[in-house]
DSSP file (Angstrom, degrees, kcal/mol; ACC not computed):
  #  RESIDUE AA STRUCTURE BP1 BP2  ACC     N-H-->O    O-->H-N    N-H-->O    O-->H-N    TCO  KAPPA ALPHA  PHI   PSI    X-CA   Y-CA   Z-CA
    1    1 A M     >        0   0    0      0, 0.0     4,-2.0     0, 0.0     5,-0.2   0.000 360.0 360.0 360.0 -43.2   33.1   17.7  -61.6
    2    2 A F  H  >  +     0   0    0      1,-0.2     4,-2.4     2,-0.2     5,-0.2   0.899 360.0  54.0 -60.9 -39.9   34.5   19.9  -64.4
    3    3 A F  H  > S+     0   0    0      1,-0.2     4,-2.3     2,-0.2    -1,-0.2   0.886 106.7  50.9 -62.6 -39.0   34.4   22.9  -62.1
    4    4 A E  H  > S+     0   0    0      2,-0.2     4,-2.3     1,-0.2    -1,-0.2   0.902 110.3  49.3 -65.8 -40.1   36.4   21.0  -59.5
    5    5 A N  H  X S+     0   0    0     -4,-2.0     4,-2.5     2,-0.2    -2,-0.2   0.886 110.3  50.9 -65.8 -38.5   39.0   20.1  -62.1
    6    6 A A  H  X S+     0   0    0     -4,-2.4     4,-2.5     2,-0.2    -2,-0.2   0.903 110.8  48.3 -65.4 -40.9   39.3   23.7  -63.3
    7    7 A Q  H  X S+     0   0    0     -4,-2.3     4,-2.5     2,-0.2    -2,-0.2   0.902 111.7  50.0 -65.0 -39.8   39.7   24.8  -59.7
    8    8 A T  H  X S+     0   0    0     -4,-2.3     4,-2.3     2,-0.2    -2,-0.2   0.910 112.1  47.4 -64.9 -41.7   42.4   22.2  -59.1
    9    9 A A  H  X S+     0   0    0     -4,-2.5     4,-2.3     2,-0.2    -2,-0.2   0.910 112.9  48.7 -66.5 -41.6   44.2   23.3  -62.3
   10   10 A A  H  X S+     0   0    0     -4,-2.5     4,-2.3     1,-0.2    -2,-0.2   0.894 112.2  49.0 -65.0 -39.0   44.0   26.9  -61.3
   11   11 A A  H  X S+     0   0    0     -4,-2.5     4,-2.1     2,-0.2    -2,-0.2   0.887 110.7  50.2 -67.2 -38.3   45.3   26.1  -57.9
   12   12 A A  H  X S+     0   0    0     -4,-2.3     4,-1.6     2,-0.2    -2,-0.2   0.895 111.9  48.0 -66.9 -39.3   48.2   24.1  -59.3
   13   13 A E  H  X>S+     0   0    0     -4,-2.3     4,-1.3     1,-0.2     5,-0.5   0.912 112.7  48.3 -67.1 -41.5   49.1   27.0  -61.6
   14   14 A A  H  <5S+     0   0    0     -4,-2.3    -2,-0.2     1,-0.2    -1,-0.2   0.868 112.0  49.0 -66.3 -36.0   48.9   29.5  -58.9
   15   15 A S  H  <5S+     0   0    0     -4,-2.1    -1,-0.2     1,-0.2    -2,-0.2   0.788 105.0  58.1 -76.0 -26.1   51.1   27.3  -56.6
   16   16 A S  H  <5S-     0   0    0     -4,-1.6    -1,-0.2    -5,-0.1    -2,-0.2   0.827  90.6-150.9 -73.5 -29.3   53.7   26.7  -59.3
   17   17 A G  T  <5 +     0   0    0     -4,-1.3     2,-0.8     1,-0.2    -3,-0.1   0.651  39.7 149.2  72.3  15.7   54.3   30.5  -59.6
   18   18 A M      < -     0   0    0     -5,-0.5    -1,-0.2     4,-0.0    -2,-0.1  -0.750  35.1-153.1 -88.5 112.7   55.4   30.3  -63.3
   19   19 A D     >  -     0   0    0     -2,-0.8     4,-2.2     1,-0.1     3,-0.4  -0.654  17.3-130.5 -80.5 136.2   54.4   33.4  -65.1
   20   20 A P  H  > S+     0   0    0      0, 0.0     4,-2.3     0, 0.0     5,-0.2   0.847 108.5  55.9 -58.4 -33.1   53.8   32.8  -68.8
   21   21 A L  H  > S+     0   0    0      2,-0.2     4,-2.4     1,-0.2     5,-0.2   0.900 107.2  48.7 -65.7 -39.8   56.1   35.8  -69.6
   22   22 A V  H  > S+     0   0    0     -3,-0.4     4,-2.7     2,-0.2     5,-0.2   0.906 110.2  51.5 -65.8 -41.2   58.9   34.2  -67.6
   23   23 A V  H  X S+     0   0    0     -4,-2.2     4,-2.3     1,-0.2    -2,-0.2   0.910 111.0  48.4 -61.3 -42.5   58.4   30.9  -69.4
   24   24 A M  H  X S+     0   0    0     -4,-2.3     4,-2.5     2,-0.2    -2,-0.2   0.922 112.5  47.4 -64.2 -44.7   58.5   32.7  -72.8
   25   25 A I  H  X S+     0   0    0     -4,-2.4     4,-2.3     2,-0.2    -2,-0.2   0.913 113.0  48.1 -65.4 -42.9   61.7   34.6  -71.9
   26   26 A V  H  X S+     0   0    0     -4,-2.7     4,-2.3     2,-0.2    -1,-0.2   0.910 112.0  50.8 -64.1 -41.1   63.4   31.4  -70.6
   27   27 A G  H  X S+     0   0    0     -4,-2.3     4,-2.1    -5,-0.2    -2,-0.2   0.921 111.5  46.6 -62.1 -44.9   62.4   29.5  -73.7
   28   28 A M  H  X S+     0   0    0     -4,-2.5     4,-2.6     1,-0.2     5,-0.2   0.889 111.1  52.7 -65.2 -38.4   63.8   32.2  -76.0
   29   29 A A  H  X S+     0   0    0     -4,-2.3     4,-2.4     1,-0.2    -2,-0.2   0.910 109.1  49.6 -63.1 -41.8   67.0   32.4  -74.0
   30   30 A V  H  X S+     0   0    0     -4,-2.3     4,-2.3     2,-0.2    -1,-0.2   0.916 111.5  49.1 -63.8 -42.5   67.5   28.6  -74.3
   31   31 A V  H  X S+     0   0    0     -4,-2.1     4,-2.2     2,-0.2    -2,-0.2   0.945 113.7  44.8 -62.9 -48.7   66.9   28.7  -78.1
   32   32 A F  H  X S+     0   0    0     -4,-2.6     4,-2.4     1,-0.2    -1,-0.2   0.876 112.0  52.5 -66.7 -36.2   69.3   31.6  -78.7
   33   33 A L  H  X S+     0   0    0     -4,-2.4     4,-2.3    -5,-0.2    -1,-0.2   0.911 109.4  50.4 -63.2 -41.4   71.9   30.0  -76.4
   34   34 A G  H  X S+     0   0    0     -4,-2.3     4,-2.3     2,-0.2    -2,-0.2   0.898 110.3  49.6 -62.0 -41.0   71.6   26.8  -78.4
   35   35 A L  H  X S+     0   0    0     -4,-2.2     4,-2.4     2,-0.2    -2,-0.2   0.903 110.0  50.4 -65.4 -41.0   72.1   28.7  -81.7
   36   36 A I  H  X S+     0   0    0     -4,-2.4     4,-2.1     2,-0.2    -2,-0.2   0.909 111.4  48.5 -63.7 -41.7   75.2   30.5  -80.3
   37   37 A I  H  X S+     0   0    0     -4,-2.3     4,-2.3     2,-0.2    -2,-0.2   0.907 110.3  52.0 -63.8 -41.4   76.6   27.1  -79.3
   38   38 A L  H  X S+     0   0    0     -4,-2.3     4,-2.3     2,-0.2    -2,-0.2   0.904 108.5  50.4 -62.2 -42.4   75.8   25.7  -82.7
   39   39 A I  H  X S+     0   0    0     -4,-2.4     4,-2.4     1,-0.2    -1,-0.2   0.915 110.6  50.4 -61.3 -43.1   77.6   28.6  -84.4
   40   40 A G  H  X S+     0   0    0     -4,-2.1     4,-2.3     1,-0.2    -2,-0.2   0.903 109.8  49.5 -61.9 -42.0   80.6   28.0  -82.2
   41   41 A V  H  X S+     0   0    0     -4,-2.3     4,-2.5     2,-0.2    -1,-0.2   0.910 110.9  49.8 -64.4 -42.2   80.7   24.3  -83.0
   42   42 A V  H  X S+     0   0    0     -4,-2.3     4,-2.2     1,-0.2    -2,-0.2   0.918 112.3  47.4 -63.9 -43.2   80.5   25.0  -86.8
   43   43 A K  H  X S+     0   0    0     -4,-2.4     4,-2.4     2,-0.2    -1,-0.2   0.890 111.7  51.1 -65.0 -38.4   83.3   27.5  -86.6
   44   44 A L  H  X S+     0   0    0     -4,-2.3     4,-2.4     2,-0.2    -2,-0.2   0.925 110.6  47.8 -64.5 -44.8   85.5   25.1  -84.5
   45   45 A V  H  X S+     0   0    0     -4,-2.5     4,-2.5     1,-0.2    -1,-0.2   0.888 111.0  52.7 -63.0 -38.5   84.9   22.3  -87.0
   46   46 A S  H  X S+     0   0    0     -4,-2.2     4,-2.5     2,-0.2    -2,-0.2   0.916 109.6  48.0 -62.8 -43.9   85.8   24.7  -89.8
   47   47 A L  H  X S+     0   0    0     -4,-2.4     4,-2.0     2,-0.2    -2,-0.2   0.909 112.5  48.7 -64.2 -41.7   89.1   25.7  -88.1
   48   48 A I  H  X S+     0   0    0     -4,-2.4     4,-2.1     2,-0.2    -2,-0.2   0.917 111.4  50.2 -63.7 -42.8   90.0   22.0  -87.5
   49   49 A Y  H  X>S+     0   0    0     -4,-2.5     4,-3.1     1,-0.2     5,-0.5   0.922 111.0  48.1 -62.4 -44.8   89.2   21.2  -91.1
   50   50 A R  H  X5S+     0   0    0     -4,-2.5     4,-1.7     1,-0.2    -1,-0.2   0.861 110.9  51.7 -64.9 -34.7   91.4   24.0  -92.4
   51   51 A A  H  <5S+     0   0    0     -4,-2.0    -1,-0.2    -5,-0.2    -2,-0.2   0.885 117.0  39.1 -68.6 -37.4   94.2   23.0  -90.1
   52   52 A V  H  <5S+     0   0    0     -4,-2.1    -2,-0.2    -5,-0.2    -3,-0.2   0.933 127.7  30.5 -78.2 -47.7   94.1   19.4  -91.3
   53   53 A V  H  <5S-     0   0    0     -4,-3.1     2,-0.2     1,-0.3    -3,-0.2   0.844 104.3-132.7 -83.4 -35.8   93.5   20.0  -95.1
   54   54 A G     << -     0   0    0     -4,-1.7    -1,-0.3    -5,-0.5    -2,-0.1  -0.682  52.8 -10.4 110.8-169.9   95.2   23.3  -95.5
   55   55 A K        -     0   0    0     -2,-0.2     2,-1.4     1,-0.1    -4,-0.0  -0.308  67.8-120.2 -63.6 145.7   94.1   26.5  -97.2
   56   56 A S        +     0   0    0      2,-0.0     2,-0.4    -2,-0.0    -1,-0.1  -0.706  46.6 166.1 -90.9  90.8   91.0   26.2  -99.2
   57   57 A E        -     0   0    0     -2,-1.4     2,-0.6     2,-0.0     0, 0.0  -0.854  30.3-140.3-106.2 141.6   92.3   27.2 -102.7
   58   58 A V        -     0   0    0     -2,-0.4     2,-0.9     2,-0.0    -2,-0.0  -0.896  10.6-151.0-101.9 121.1   90.3   26.7 -105.8
   59   59 A N        -     0   0    0     -2,-0.6    -2,-0.0     2,-0.0     0, 0.0  -0.809  15.4-174.3 -94.7 104.7   92.3   25.5 -108.7
   60   60 A I        -     0   0    0     -2,-0.9     5,-0.1     2,-0.0    -2,-0.0  -0.874  26.9-121.2 -99.0 122.9   90.6   26.7 -111.9
   61   61 A P    >>  -     0   0    0      0, 0.0     3,-0.9     0, 0.0     4,-0.9  -0.309  17.9-122.5 -62.9 147.7   92.3   25.4 -115.0
   62   62 A A  H 3> S+     0   0    0      1,-0.3     4,-0.7     2,-0.2     3,-0.3   0.802 110.6  61.1 -62.0 -29.3   93.5   28.2 -117.4
   63   63 A T  H >4 S+     0   0    0      1,-0.2     3,-0.5     2,-0.2    -1,-0.3   0.832  98.3  57.2 -68.7 -29.5   91.4   26.8 -120.2
   64   64 A A  H X4 S+     0   0    0     -3,-0.9     3,-1.0     1,-0.2    -1,-0.2   0.814 100.7  57.5 -70.1 -28.6   88.2   27.4 -118.1
   65   65 A L  H 3< S+     0   0    0     -4,-0.9    -1,-0.2    -3,-0.3    -2,-0.2   0.739 103.2  53.9 -73.0 -21.5   89.0   31.1 -117.8
   66   66 A N  T << S+     0   0    0     -4,-0.7    -1,-0.2    -3,-0.5    -2,-0.2   0.309  80.7 120.2 -95.9   9.0   89.1   31.5 -121.6
   67   67 A Q  S <  S-     0   0    0     -3,-1.0     2,-0.0     1,-0.1    -3,-0.0  -0.452  72.3-102.9 -73.0 145.5   85.7   30.1 -122.2
   68   68 A P        -     0   0    0      0, 0.0     2,-0.4     0, 0.0    -1,-0.1  -0.369  33.7-122.1 -67.6 148.5   83.1   32.3 -123.9
   69   69 A V        -     0   0    0     -3,-0.1     2,-0.2     1,-0.1    -3,-0.0  -0.728  28.2-106.4 -92.9 139.3   80.5   33.9 -121.6
   70   70 A Y        -     0   0    0     -2,-0.4    -1,-0.1     4,-0.0     0, 0.0  -0.429  34.9-167.2 -64.7 132.9   76.8   33.3 -122.4
   71   71 A S     >  -     0   0    0     -2,-0.2     4,-2.2     1,-0.1     3,-0.2  -0.970  15.5-157.9-125.5 115.1   75.2   36.4 -123.9
   72   72 A P  H  > S+     0   0    0      0, 0.0     4,-2.4     0, 0.0     5,-0.2   0.867  95.9  54.2 -60.2 -35.3   71.4   36.5 -124.0
   73   73 A S  H  > S+     0   0    0      2,-0.2     4,-2.1     1,-0.2     5,-0.1   0.887 108.0  49.6 -67.7 -35.9   71.5   39.1 -126.8
   74   74 A K  H  > S+     0   0    0     -3,-0.2     4,-2.2     2,-0.2    -1,-0.2   0.920 111.5  48.8 -65.9 -43.0   73.8   36.8 -128.9
   75   75 A A  H  X S+     0   0    0     -4,-2.2     4,-1.6     1,-0.2    -2,-0.2   0.885 110.4  51.6 -63.6 -37.7   71.4   33.9 -128.4
   76   76 A A  H  < S+     0   0    0     -4,-2.4    -1,-0.2     1,-0.2    -2,-0.2   0.890 109.5  49.5 -66.4 -38.4   68.5   36.0 -129.3
   77   77 A R  H >< S+     0   0    0     -4,-2.1     3,-1.1     1,-0.2    -1,-0.2   0.890 109.2  52.3 -66.6 -37.5   70.2   37.1 -132.5
   78   78 A E  H 3< S+     0   0    0     -4,-2.2    -1,-0.2     1,-0.3    -2,-0.2   0.830 117.2  38.4 -67.8 -30.3   71.0   33.5 -133.4
   79   79 A L  T 3< S+     0   0    0     -4,-1.6    -1,-0.3    -5,-0.2    -2,-0.2  -0.167  81.4 157.3-112.1  38.5   67.4   32.5 -133.0
   80   80 A A    X>  -     0   0    0     -3,-1.1     3,-1.7     1,-0.1     4,-0.6  -0.343  52.4-118.3 -61.8 144.4   65.7   35.5 -134.5
   81   81 A P  G >4 S+     0   0    0      0, 0.0     3,-0.9     0, 0.0    -1,-0.1   0.818 112.9  58.9 -56.7 -32.2   62.2   34.8 -135.7
   82   82 A S  G 34 S+     0   0    0      1,-0.2    -2,-0.1     0, 0.0    -3,-0.0   0.742 105.3  50.3 -70.9 -20.0   63.1   35.6 -139.3
   83   83 A Q  G <4 S+     0   0    0     -3,-1.7    -1,-0.2     2,-0.1     2,-0.2   0.518  89.3 100.7 -95.1  -5.3   65.8   32.9 -139.3
   84   84 A L  S << S-     0   0    0     -3,-0.9     2,-0.1    -4,-0.6    -5,-0.0  -0.547  70.1-128.6 -80.9 143.8   63.6   30.1 -137.9
   85   85 A T     >  -     0   0    0     -2,-0.2     4,-2.3     1,-0.1     5,-0.2  -0.369  31.2-102.6 -78.4 169.5   62.1   27.6 -140.3
   86   86 A D  H  > S+     0   0    0      1,-0.2     4,-2.3     2,-0.2     5,-0.2   0.891 123.8  51.5 -61.2 -39.1   58.4   26.8 -140.2
   87   87 A E  H  > S+     0   0    0      2,-0.2     4,-2.3     1,-0.2    -1,-0.2   0.911 110.1  48.3 -65.0 -42.4   59.0   23.6 -138.2
   88   88 A Q  H  > S+     0   0    0      2,-0.2     4,-2.3     1,-0.2    -2,-0.2   0.878 110.8  51.9 -65.8 -37.2   61.1   25.5 -135.6
   89   89 A R  H  X S+     0   0    0     -4,-2.3     4,-2.6     2,-0.2    -2,-0.2   0.921 110.1  48.4 -63.3 -44.3   58.4   28.2 -135.3
   90   90 A R  H  X S+     0   0    0     -4,-2.3     4,-2.4     1,-0.2    -2,-0.2   0.908 112.0  49.1 -63.2 -42.2   55.7   25.6 -134.7
   91   91 A E  H  X S+     0   0    0     -4,-2.3     4,-2.3     2,-0.2    -1,-0.2   0.899 111.6  49.6 -64.0 -40.2   57.9   23.8 -132.1
   92   92 A T  H  X S+     0   0    0     -4,-2.3     4,-2.5     2,-0.2     5,-0.2   0.928 112.1  47.1 -64.1 -46.0   58.5   27.2 -130.4
   93   93 A V  H  X S+     0   0    0     -4,-2.6     4,-2.6     1,-0.2    -2,-0.2   0.893 112.4  50.7 -63.3 -39.9   54.8   28.1 -130.3
   94   94 A A  H  X S+     0   0    0     -4,-2.4     4,-2.4    -5,-0.2    -1,-0.2   0.909 111.3  47.7 -65.0 -41.3   54.0   24.6 -129.0
   95   95 A A  H  X S+     0   0    0     -4,-2.3     4,-2.2     2,-0.2    -2,-0.2   0.919 114.1  46.3 -66.2 -43.3   56.5   24.9 -126.2
   96   96 A I  H  X S+     0   0    0     -4,-2.5     4,-2.4     2,-0.2     5,-0.2   0.911 113.1  50.3 -65.4 -41.9   55.4   28.3 -125.2
   97   97 A S  H  X S+     0   0    0     -4,-2.6     4,-2.6    -5,-0.2    -2,-0.2   0.909 110.8  48.9 -62.2 -42.9   51.7   27.3 -125.3
   98   98 A A  H  X S+     0   0    0     -4,-2.4     4,-2.3     2,-0.2    -1,-0.2   0.896 111.4  49.7 -65.2 -39.8   52.4   24.2 -123.2
   99   99 A A  H  X S+     0   0    0     -4,-2.2     4,-2.2     2,-0.2    -2,-0.2   0.914 113.0  46.1 -66.1 -42.0   54.4   26.3 -120.6
  100  100 A I  H  X S+     0   0    0     -4,-2.4     4,-2.1     2,-0.2    -2,-0.2   0.920 113.1  49.5 -66.2 -43.5   51.6   28.9 -120.4
  101  101 A A  H  X>S+     0   0    0     -4,-2.6     5,-2.1     1,-0.2     4,-1.2   0.904 111.6  49.2 -62.8 -41.1   48.9   26.2 -120.1
  102  102 A E  H  <5S+     0   0    0     -4,-2.3    -1,-0.2     1,-0.2    -2,-0.2   0.908 111.3  49.2 -64.4 -42.1   50.8   24.4 -117.4
  103  103 A A  H  <5S+     0   0    0     -4,-2.2    -1,-0.2     1,-0.2    -2,-0.2   0.855 115.1  44.2 -66.5 -34.0   51.3   27.7 -115.4
  104  104 A M  H  <5S-     0   0    0     -4,-2.1    -1,-0.2    -5,-0.2    -2,-0.2   0.641 108.3-125.4 -84.8 -14.7   47.6   28.5 -115.7
  105  105 A G  T  <5S+     0   0    0     -4,-1.2    -3,-0.2     1,-0.3    -4,-0.1   0.783  70.8 116.9  76.1  26.8   46.6   24.9 -114.8
  106  106 A K  S   <S-     0   0    0     -5,-2.1    -1,-0.3    -6,-0.2    -2,-0.2  -0.832  71.9 -97.2-121.0 160.3   44.4   24.5 -118.0
  107  107 A P    >   -     0   0    0      0, 0.0     3,-1.7     0, 0.0     4,-0.2  -0.418  36.7-113.2 -71.6 157.1   44.7   22.2 -120.9
  108  108 A V  G >  S+     0   0    0      1,-0.3     3,-1.4     2,-0.2    -8,-0.0   0.857 118.7  57.1 -60.2 -35.1   46.4   23.6 -124.0
  109  109 A S  G 3  S+     0   0    0      1,-0.2    -1,-0.3     3,-0.1     0, 0.0   0.659  98.5  63.7 -70.7 -13.0   43.1   23.5 -125.9
  110  110 A G  G <  S+     0   0    0     -3,-1.7     2,-0.3     2,-0.0    -1,-0.2   0.436  95.6  67.3 -91.4   0.4   41.6   25.7 -123.2
  111  111 A I    <   -     0   0    0     -3,-1.4     2,-0.5    -4,-0.2   -10,-0.0  -0.861  65.5-150.4-119.6 157.3   43.8   28.7 -123.9
  112  112 A R        -     0   0    0     -2,-0.3     2,-0.6   -15,-0.0    -3,-0.1  -0.972   6.8-164.2-128.6 117.2   44.0   31.1 -126.8
  113  113 A I        -     0   0    0     -2,-0.5     3,-0.1     1,-0.2   -16,-0.0  -0.892   7.4-178.8-103.0 119.9   47.3   32.7 -127.7
  114  114 A R        -     0   0    0     -2,-0.6     2,-0.3     1,-0.3    -1,-0.2   0.857  65.6  -7.0 -87.9 -38.0   46.9   35.6 -130.1
  115  115 A S        -     0   0    0      2,-0.1     2,-0.4     0, 0.0    -1,-0.3  -0.994  52.3-147.1-156.0 156.5   50.5   36.6 -130.5
  116  116 A I        +     0   0    0     -2,-0.3     2,-0.3    -3,-0.1   -23,-0.0  -0.993  29.0 161.2-127.3 123.8   54.0   35.9 -129.2
  117  117 A R        -     0   0    0     -2,-0.4     2,-0.3     0, 0.0    -2,-0.1  -0.987  41.8-105.0-142.7 153.6   56.5   38.7 -129.0
  118  118 A K        +     0   0    0     -2,-0.3    -2,-0.0     1,-0.1     0, 0.0  -0.584  31.4 176.8 -77.2 133.0   59.8   39.3 -127.2
  119  119 A I              0   0    0     -2,-0.3    -1,-0.1     1,-0.0     0, 0.0   0.470 360.0 360.0-115.1  -4.7   59.4   41.8 -124.3
  120  120 A G              0   0    0      0, 0.0    -2,-0.0     0, 0.0    -1,-0.0   0.428 360.0 360.0-117.8 360.0   62.9   41.8 -122.8
């Protein structure tokens, strides 16, 4: 019975004349055509939006332009190890230990940290 079904399926495939390569090419063509249409729709909506709203200008207040820029080296100097109190050092070591333990997937008591030093 299985053999008969297999013959029937093979005969149906042969009679349909659909080559798998043709099916793949048609499928890819449909996908890319859909993507091209989607890009066109997005660009059209963008043009309509710009026509209705106007130019897309960003108004940055003058005070925002005069804000200080974050500097990692400045932050490092402000938190130099020699300037930390004992409590701040303990909190820093605890935070680093917890982060390392979490990344390794182990409990904090399961890791041993010998030293902590800046490498960057």
